[in-house]
N, C-alpha and C positions, 0 to 999 in steps of 0.2 A: 504494500500500500504506500502510495506516495503522499507527500505533504498535503496536496490539494484534496485527496480523498479523505484524509483524516479530518481536515477542516470542514468538509461538507458533512461528514458523519456527525461531528461535534455540533455543527450548526443545527442539526435536527435533534440531537440527543440532549443538549444542555437545557432547553426549556422544559422538556419532558421530565428530566431529572429534578429540576427545581419544583415543578408542580407535584411530582410524586412525593418528595420529601415534605413539602408543605401539607399535602393532603394526608399523608400517613401520620404526621404529628398531630393534626387536628383530630383525626380519628382516635388516636391514642389518648388524647386529652379530653375526649367528649364527656366521659363520666365526671371528671373533676369540674369541668365547665358547668355541667348540669347542677352539680352539688353547690357550686359557687352561687348560681342564680337562685337556688332553693334556700340559701341562707346557711348551709352547712359549712363547717370549717374545712379548708383544703390546705394541705401541706404541699405547696408547689415545688419545693426542693425535692421532695421524695417522688413526686409524680414525674418530674423531668429526669430524675435519676433512673427511673424504670424504663425509659425509652432507650432502646438499643439502636443508637444512631449508626454504629459501625455496620451492623447487619443490614439495616435499611439502606445505607449508602452503597454497600456492595451490590445489593440486589438492584437498586435503582440504576446504578451505573451499567450493570450488565444488560438490563432490559433496555435502557436508553440507547446504548451503543448498538444493540441488535436492531432496534427499530430504525435508528438512523442509517445503519448499513443497508437494511432492507429497502428503505426509501431511496437511498442512493442507487442501488441496483435497479429499482423500478424506474428511476429517472433516466439512467443510462439505457435501459431497454427502450424507453419512449424515444430517446434521441436516435437510437439505431433505426427504429421504424420510420421516423420522419426524414432521415437522411438517406437518399437513394445511393446505392453503391455504383460507381462507374466501372 
């Protein structure tokens, strides 16, 4: 893979990666957020400590790069179809 390919994959992967990390964090904190609005005490330090960011980050990077690479291959296939070979 050359530098341009890596940049194209990352262009697709990084927004998905950020969205996944944000969404996974919100899902993990859903119960404490509900408790907070119900008036129950919440220990935010303990709740954030429970989140396994390393595992989430590894999974998110793998999925994001896979989706970005698949989209790149799809784009290359479209370009090959539209360019007639002489």
